Short mmCIF file of the C-alpha atoms (twelve columns), coordinates in Angstrom:
data_MODEL
# 
_entry.id   MODEL 
# 
loop_
_atom_site.group_PDB 
_atom_site.id 
_atom_site.type_symbol 
_atom_site.label_atom_id 
_atom_site.label_alt_id 
_atom_site.label_comp_id 
_atom_site.label_asym_id 
_atom_site.label_seq_id 
_atom_site.Cartn_x 
_atom_site.Cartn_y 
_atom_site.Cartn_z 
_atom_site.pdbx_PDB_model_num 
ATOM 1   C CA . MET A 1   158.293 79.527  11.467  1 
ATOM 2   C CA . GLY A 2   156.146 77.054  13.325  1 
ATOM 3   C CA . LEU A 3   153.132 79.343  13.085  1 
ATOM 4   C CA . ILE A 4   153.689 79.806  9.339   1 
ATOM 5   C CA . LYS A 5   153.826 76.007  8.933   1 
ATOM 6   C CA . GLN A 6   150.607 75.701  10.931  1 
ATOM 7   C CA . ILE A 7   148.829 78.254  8.700   1 
ATOM 8   C CA . ASP A 8   150.064 76.465  5.575   1 
ATOM 9   C CA . ASP A 9   148.843 73.110  6.876   1 
ATOM 10  C CA . GLN A 10  145.427 74.454  7.838   1 
ATOM 11  C CA . MET A 11  144.988 76.179  4.475   1 
ATOM 12  C CA . GLY A 12  145.540 72.764  2.923   1 
ATOM 13  C CA . VAL A 13  142.862 71.267  5.173   1 
ATOM 14  C CA . LEU A 14  140.427 74.033  4.213   1 
ATOM 15  C CA . MET A 15  141.057 73.712  0.480   1 
ATOM 16  C CA . GLN A 16  140.639 69.921  0.672   1 
ATOM 17  C CA . PHE A 17  137.346 70.374  2.535   1 
ATOM 18  C CA . LEU A 18  136.011 72.753  -0.134  1 
ATOM 19  C CA . ALA A 19  137.187 70.514  -2.983  1 
ATOM 20  C CA . GLN A 20  135.570 67.391  -1.529  1 
ATOM 21  C CA . ARG A 21  132.224 69.177  -1.337  1 
ATOM 22  C CA . GLY A 22  132.412 70.833  -4.721  1 
ATOM 23  C CA . LEU A 23  132.511 74.330  -3.224  1 
ATOM 24  C CA . LEU A 24  135.649 75.708  -4.876  1 
ATOM 25  C CA . ASP A 25  133.705 77.046  -7.862  1 
ATOM 26  C CA . THR A 26  131.278 79.016  -5.700  1 
ATOM 27  C CA . THR A 27  133.380 80.197  -2.763  1 
ATOM 28  C CA . MET A 28  135.380 83.421  -2.599  1 
ATOM 29  C CA . ILE A 29  138.569 82.807  -0.619  1 
ATOM 30  C CA . VAL A 30  140.431 85.681  1.039   1 
ATOM 31  C CA . PHE A 31  143.757 85.347  2.842   1 
ATOM 32  C CA . THR A 32  144.766 88.413  4.813   1 
ATOM 33  C CA . SER A 33  145.817 89.669  8.242   1 
ATOM 34  C CA . ASP A 34  144.901 92.496  10.596  1 
ATOM 35  C CA . HIS A 35  148.510 93.728  10.892  1 
ATOM 36  C CA . GLY A 36  152.121 92.734  10.411  1 
ATOM 37  C CA . ASP A 37  154.932 92.359  12.939  1 
ATOM 38  C CA . TYR A 38  158.306 94.097  13.169  1 
ATOM 39  C CA . LEU A 39  160.136 90.953  14.314  1 
ATOM 40  C CA . GLY A 40  163.129 93.129  15.197  1 
ATOM 41  C CA . ASP A 41  163.110 95.391  12.128  1 
ATOM 42  C CA . HIS A 42  163.613 99.052  13.029  1 
ATOM 43  C CA . TRP A 43  164.719 97.707  16.440  1 
ATOM 44  C CA . MET A 44  161.088 97.066  17.293  1 
ATOM 45  C CA . GLY A 45  158.663 94.251  17.972  1 
ATOM 46  C CA . GLU A 46  154.933 93.796  17.532  1 
ATOM 47  C CA . LYS A 47  153.008 96.467  15.560  1 
ATOM 48  C CA . ASP A 48  153.160 99.884  17.205  1 
ATOM 49  C CA . LEU A 49  154.057 102.141 14.249  1 
ATOM 50  C CA . PHE A 50  153.329 102.362 10.529  1 
ATOM 51  C CA . HIS A 51  156.421 101.029 8.776   1 
ATOM 52  C CA . ASP A 52  155.496 98.522  6.086   1 
ATOM 53  C CA . GLN A 53  156.438 95.643  8.366   1 
ATOM 54  C CA . SER A 54  153.455 96.594  10.519  1 
ATOM 55  C CA . ALA A 55  150.965 98.415  8.304   1 
ATOM 56  C CA . ARG A 56  151.257 96.561  4.989   1 
ATOM 57  C CA . ILE A 57  149.349 93.290  5.141   1 
ATOM 58  C CA . PRO A 58  148.929 90.355  2.737   1 
ATOM 59  C CA . LEU A 59  145.745 90.235  0.678   1 
ATOM 60  C CA . ILE A 60  145.169 87.257  -1.610  1 
ATOM 61  C CA . VAL A 61  141.699 86.957  -3.131  1 
ATOM 62  C CA . ILE A 62  140.350 84.040  -5.156  1 
ATOM 63  C CA . ASP A 63  137.167 85.079  -6.929  1 
ATOM 64  C CA . PRO A 64  135.745 81.934  -8.594  1 
ATOM 65  C CA . SER A 65  133.499 83.871  -10.991 1 
ATOM 66  C CA . THR A 66  134.362 83.798  -14.699 1 
ATOM 67  C CA . ALA A 67  134.441 87.609  -14.651 1 
ATOM 68  C CA . ALA A 68  137.640 87.383  -12.609 1 
ATOM 69  C CA . ASP A 69  139.443 85.108  -15.085 1 
ATOM 70  C CA . ARG A 70  141.183 88.034  -16.758 1 
ATOM 71  C CA . THR A 71  143.044 88.935  -13.541 1 
ATOM 72  C CA . ARG A 72  143.636 85.436  -12.215 1 
ATOM 73  C CA . GLY A 73  147.208 84.973  -11.048 1 
ATOM 74  C CA . THR A 74  148.045 88.667  -11.322 1 
ATOM 75  C CA . VAL A 75  149.122 91.298  -8.785  1 
ATOM 76  C CA . CYS A 76  147.190 94.569  -8.345  1 
ATOM 77  C CA . ASP A 77  148.972 97.601  -6.901  1 
ATOM 78  C CA . ALA A 78  145.844 99.700  -6.259  1 
ATOM 79  C CA . LEU A 79  145.587 101.317 -2.846  1 
ATOM 80  C CA . VAL A 80  143.187 99.135  -0.862  1 
ATOM 81  C CA . GLU A 81  142.278 98.905  2.817   1 
ATOM 82  C CA . ALA A 82  141.032 96.112  5.059   1 
ATOM 83  C CA . ILE A 83  137.687 97.907  5.303   1 
ATOM 84  C CA . ASP A 84  137.146 97.138  1.598   1 
ATOM 85  C CA . LEU A 85  136.483 93.476  2.359   1 
ATOM 86  C CA . ALA A 86  132.996 93.815  3.878   1 
ATOM 87  C CA . PRO A 87  131.502 95.656  0.862   1 
ATOM 88  C CA . THR A 88  133.310 93.172  -1.413  1 
ATOM 89  C CA . PHE A 89  131.529 90.265  0.249   1 
ATOM 90  C CA . VAL A 90  128.143 91.988  0.015   1 
ATOM 91  C CA . ASP A 91  128.806 92.706  -3.654  1 
ATOM 92  C CA . TYR A 92  129.865 89.105  -4.304  1 
ATOM 93  C CA . PHE A 93  126.554 87.796  -2.985  1 
ATOM 94  C CA . GLY A 94  124.621 90.036  -5.370  1 
ATOM 95  C CA . ALA A 95  123.538 92.878  -3.093  1 
ATOM 96  C CA . THR A 96  124.442 96.548  -3.328  1 
ATOM 97  C CA . PRO A 97  126.877 97.588  -0.564  1 
ATOM 98  C CA . PRO A 98  125.240 100.444 1.388   1 
ATOM 99  C CA . ASP A 99  127.765 103.228 0.863   1 
ATOM 100 C CA . HIS A 100 126.295 105.338 3.666   1 
ATOM 101 C CA . ILE A 101 127.305 102.593 6.131   1 
ATOM 102 C CA . PHE A 102 130.513 101.103 4.753   1 
ATOM 103 C CA . GLU A 103 133.666 103.202 4.854   1 
ATOM 104 C CA . GLY A 104 135.357 100.929 2.318   1 
ATOM 105 C CA . ARG A 105 134.653 100.162 -1.343  1 
ATOM 106 C CA . SER A 106 133.996 96.871  -3.078  1 
ATOM 107 C CA . LEU A 107 137.076 95.355  -4.689  1 
ATOM 108 C CA . THR A 108 134.976 93.588  -7.328  1 
ATOM 109 C CA . PRO A 109 135.859 96.015  -10.161 1 
ATOM 110 C CA . LEU A 110 139.573 95.506  -9.473  1 
ATOM 111 C CA . LEU A 111 139.149 91.737  -9.304  1 
ATOM 112 C CA . HIS A 112 137.433 91.876  -12.697 1 
ATOM 113 C CA . GLY A 113 140.168 93.960  -14.280 1 
ATOM 114 C CA . GLU A 114 138.285 97.237  -14.538 1 
ATOM 115 C CA . THR A 115 140.125 100.559 -14.540 1 
ATOM 116 C CA . LEU A 116 138.548 103.037 -12.130 1 
ATOM 117 C CA . ALA A 117 139.496 106.694 -12.545 1 
ATOM 118 C CA . ASP A 118 137.882 107.594 -9.222  1 
ATOM 119 C CA . TRP A 119 139.695 104.989 -7.124  1 
ATOM 120 C CA . ARG A 120 141.199 106.336 -3.901  1 
ATOM 121 C CA . LYS A 121 144.471 108.220 -4.127  1 
ATOM 122 C CA . VAL A 122 145.521 107.657 -0.498  1 
ATOM 123 C CA . VAL A 123 144.974 105.108 2.246   1 
ATOM 124 C CA . PHE A 124 144.726 105.686 5.990   1 
ATOM 125 C CA . SER A 125 145.583 103.855 9.168   1 
ATOM 126 C CA . GLU A 126 145.200 104.883 12.787  1 
ATOM 127 C CA . TYR A 127 146.380 103.702 16.174  1 
ATOM 128 C CA . ASP A 128 145.514 104.540 19.780  1 
ATOM 129 C CA . TYR A 129 148.394 103.953 22.202  1 
ATOM 130 C CA . CYS A 130 146.776 105.339 25.366  1 
ATOM 131 C CA . MET A 131 147.050 101.971 27.155  1 
ATOM 132 C CA . GLN A 132 150.754 101.542 26.313  1 
ATOM 133 C CA . ASP A 133 153.441 102.404 28.841  1 
ATOM 134 C CA . VAL A 134 155.083 104.712 26.303  1 
ATOM 135 C CA . ARG A 135 152.283 107.198 27.040  1 
ATOM 136 C CA . LEU A 136 153.728 107.728 30.507  1 
ATOM 137 C CA . LYS A 137 157.227 108.168 29.140  1 
ATOM 138 C CA . LEU A 138 155.976 110.772 26.641  1 
ATOM 139 C CA . ASN A 139 153.735 112.406 29.274  1 
ATOM 140 C CA . GLN A 140 150.862 112.453 26.783  1 
ATOM 141 C CA . PRO A 141 147.242 113.107 27.819  1 
ATOM 142 C CA . ILE A 142 145.111 110.040 27.156  1 
ATOM 143 C CA . GLU A 143 142.888 111.826 24.633  1 
ATOM 144 C CA . GLN A 144 145.945 112.819 22.565  1 
ATOM 145 C CA . CYS A 145 147.465 109.347 22.259  1 
ATOM 146 C CA . ARG A 146 146.551 109.034 18.599  1 
ATOM 147 C CA . LEU A 147 148.645 108.198 15.562  1 
ATOM 148 C CA . PHE A 148 147.482 108.528 11.961  1 
ATOM 149 C CA . MET A 149 149.088 107.452 8.712   1 
ATOM 150 C CA . VAL A 150 148.423 108.612 5.144   1 
ATOM 151 C CA . PHE A 151 150.080 106.809 2.226   1 
ATOM 152 C CA . ASP A 152 149.768 107.728 -1.451  1 
ATOM 153 C CA . GLY A 153 151.800 104.908 -2.967  1 
ATOM 154 C CA . ARG A 154 155.107 106.711 -2.521  1 
ATOM 155 C CA . TRP A 155 155.022 109.059 0.453   1 
ATOM 156 C CA . LYS A 156 154.019 107.901 3.917   1 
ATOM 157 C CA . TYR A 157 152.992 110.705 6.276   1 
ATOM 158 C CA . ILE A 158 152.509 110.048 9.999   1 
ATOM 159 C CA . HIS A 159 150.678 112.495 12.237  1 
ATOM 160 C CA . ALA A 160 151.371 112.109 15.959  1 
ATOM 161 C CA . SER A 161 149.315 114.424 18.146  1 
ATOM 162 C CA . GLY A 162 151.645 116.722 20.074  1 
ATOM 163 C CA . PHE A 163 154.753 115.937 18.007  1 
ATOM 164 C CA . ARG A 164 156.264 116.872 14.674  1 
ATOM 165 C CA . PRO A 165 155.192 114.843 11.636  1 
ATOM 166 C CA . MET A 166 157.135 111.898 10.256  1 
ATOM 167 C CA . LEU A 167 157.558 111.315 6.530   1 
ATOM 168 C CA . TYR A 168 159.083 108.500 4.489   1 
ATOM 169 C CA . ASP A 169 159.738 108.297 0.749   1 
ATOM 170 C CA . LEU A 170 159.255 104.638 -0.131  1 
ATOM 171 C CA . GLN A 171 160.477 105.236 -3.663  1 
ATOM 172 C CA . GLY A 172 163.908 106.489 -2.661  1 
ATOM 173 C CA . ASP A 173 163.988 104.841 0.765   1 
ATOM 174 C CA . PRO A 174 161.987 101.564 0.592   1 
ATOM 175 C CA . GLN A 175 163.346 100.387 3.942   1 
ATOM 176 C CA . GLU A 176 161.987 103.547 5.627   1 
ATOM 177 C CA . LEU A 177 165.259 104.373 7.353   1 
ATOM 178 C CA . ARG A 178 165.286 108.150 6.726   1 
ATOM 179 C CA . ASP A 179 162.611 110.280 8.347   1 
ATOM 180 C CA . ARG A 180 162.013 113.348 6.139   1 
ATOM 181 C CA . GLY A 181 159.559 115.019 8.506   1 
ATOM 182 C CA . GLU A 182 161.896 117.971 9.146   1 
ATOM 183 C CA . ASP A 183 163.157 118.298 5.561   1 
ATOM 184 C CA . PRO A 184 162.079 121.758 4.243   1 
ATOM 185 C CA . SER A 185 161.974 120.428 0.681   1 
ATOM 186 C CA . CYS A 186 159.242 117.990 1.728   1 
ATOM 187 C CA . ALA A 187 156.937 120.680 3.153   1 
ATOM 188 C CA . PRO A 188 154.572 120.594 0.108   1 
ATOM 189 C CA . VAL A 189 154.228 116.809 0.413   1 
ATOM 190 C CA . ILE A 190 153.477 117.070 4.135   1 
ATOM 191 C CA . ALA A 191 150.904 119.819 3.519   1 
ATOM 192 C CA . ARG A 192 149.173 117.757 0.821   1 
ATOM 193 C CA . LEU A 193 148.950 114.581 2.871   1 
ATOM 194 C CA . GLN A 194 148.005 116.478 6.019   1 
ATOM 195 C CA . SER A 195 145.149 118.098 4.089   1 
ATOM 196 C CA . ALA A 196 143.993 114.656 2.942   1 
ATOM 197 C CA . LEU A 197 144.082 113.425 6.556   1 
ATOM 198 C CA . PHE A 198 142.080 116.363 7.862   1 
ATOM 199 C CA . ASP A 199 139.486 116.007 5.088   1 
ATOM 200 C CA . TRP A 200 139.108 112.296 5.914   1 
ATOM 201 C CA . ALA A 201 138.869 112.948 9.654   1 
ATOM 202 C CA . LEU A 202 136.348 115.768 9.328   1 
ATOM 203 C CA . HIS A 203 133.917 113.900 7.064   1 
ATOM 204 C CA . PRO A 204 133.119 110.500 8.583   1 
ATOM 205 C CA . LYS A 205 130.064 108.591 7.418   1 
ATOM 206 C CA . ASP A 206 127.662 109.361 10.243  1 
ATOM 207 C CA . HIS A 207 124.292 109.012 8.476   1 
ATOM 208 C CA . ILE A 208 124.392 105.256 8.876   1 
ATOM 209 C CA . THR A 209 120.658 104.850 9.505   1 
ATOM 210 C CA . THR A 210 119.514 106.786 6.436   1 
ATOM 211 C CA . SER A 211 120.662 106.277 2.859   1 
ATOM 212 C CA . ARG A 212 122.042 109.124 0.780   1 
ATOM 213 C CA . GLU A 213 119.174 108.722 -1.668  1 
ATOM 214 C CA . LYS A 214 116.611 109.196 1.094   1 
ATOM 215 C CA . ILE A 215 118.426 112.254 2.476   1 
ATOM 216 C CA . ASP A 216 118.664 113.794 -0.989  1 
ATOM 217 C CA . ALA A 217 114.987 113.108 -1.726  1 
ATOM 218 C CA . TYR A 218 113.947 114.749 1.538   1 
ATOM 219 C CA . ALA A 219 115.952 117.890 0.746   1 
ATOM 220 C CA . ARG A 220 114.505 118.091 -2.766  1 
ATOM 221 C CA . GLN A 221 110.996 117.656 -1.372  1 
ATOM 222 C CA . GLN A 222 111.403 120.901 0.548   1 
ATOM 223 C CA . LEU A 223 111.519 122.748 -2.784  1 
ATOM 224 C CA . GLN A 224 108.211 121.229 -3.874  1 
ATOM 225 C CA . ILE A 225 106.085 122.956 -1.255  1 
ATOM 226 C CA . LYS A 226 103.364 125.257 -2.542  1 
ATOM 227 C CA . GLY A 227 103.341 127.740 0.297   1 
ATOM 228 C CA . GLY A 228 105.016 128.816 3.508   1 
ATOM 229 C CA . ILE A 229 108.582 129.999 4.120   1 
ATOM 230 C CA . LEU A 230 111.820 128.529 2.773   1 
ATOM 231 C CA . ILE A 231 114.713 129.493 5.029   1 
ATOM 232 C CA . GLY A 232 117.721 130.792 3.096   1 
ATOM 233 C CA . ILE A 233 115.890 131.476 -0.206  1 
ATOM 234 C CA . TRP A 234 115.892 135.173 -1.144  1 
ATOM 235 C CA . ASP A 235 113.033 135.278 -3.635  1 
ATOM 236 C CA . GLU A 236 111.129 133.223 -6.212  1 
ATOM 237 C CA . ALA A 237 113.759 133.890 -8.882  1 
ATOM 238 C CA . GLU A 238 116.443 132.279 -6.709  1 
ATOM 239 C CA . LEU A 239 114.110 129.389 -5.947  1 
ATOM 240 C CA . SER A 240 113.444 128.832 -9.633  1 
ATOM 241 C CA . ALA A 241 117.173 128.866 -10.385 1 
ATOM 242 C CA . ILE A 242 117.895 126.338 -7.637  1 
ATOM 243 C CA . ARG A 243 115.107 124.072 -8.785  1 
ATOM 244 C CA . GLN A 244 116.301 124.271 -12.354 1 
ATOM 245 C CA . ASN A 245 119.829 123.276 -11.333 1 
ATOM 246 C CA . ILE A 246 118.613 120.149 -9.550  1 
ATOM 247 C CA . GLY A 247 116.100 119.231 -12.227 1 
ATOM 248 C CA . ALA A 248 113.031 119.698 -10.034 1 
ATOM 249 C CA . GLN A 249 109.597 120.126 -11.535 1 
ATOM 250 C CA . PRO A 250 108.007 123.612 -11.443 1 
ATOM 251 C CA . ILE A 251 105.601 124.363 -8.621  1 
ATOM 252 C CA . ASN A 252 101.943 124.450 -9.664  1 
ATOM 253 C CA . ARG A 253 100.115 127.451 -8.285  1 
# 
């Protein structure tokens, strides 16, 4: 409780500082945390698993722009991650977040009340426990001491390398007291969330030094050559069809 009082006091100091200098109308304020704490819930302390006490963190955003007036004072239940903050800040300052570098997405559309059909359907979290003493108790190889969580707003799937999956239904079991990982009726849910995890893990953003636009332009340029050999193209008819599909200009001969 003392730490909560300290945070509250210091937030007051910060807000007074901004108000005295006329900065409240131009400063985006974000209150969040890197993780929660069990504080005895689930007979645990600290943050070592993915129950909501640990994985669900506060996120309060004050966007001073008039575009955010329509959502001011409201609660948004979209699935967001801590990695969304960096692109949000870049967006706020008027630049375009480089999507080939950032894993997250700007929260600006949500702050402005926009409805996004392509917003993420699941969120992820991961944890490496190789330096914890539990690794010795479990006799786990260091490289396999990985935990992953996938949450879709209702179901929370936890993949632990070398062990059976864990699954919680936060709609029917909001306190996460009943592990459904071995429930045969939940097999389709586990398969769906496991597929989402594998797709996420297999496709990281690793072209961080080159934008997607530049990569795409380079590939398209290969179809503009006037001679030589194109690997993987059967004949000129196939080449013409490919170029037509991507909207490339015909080759002048």
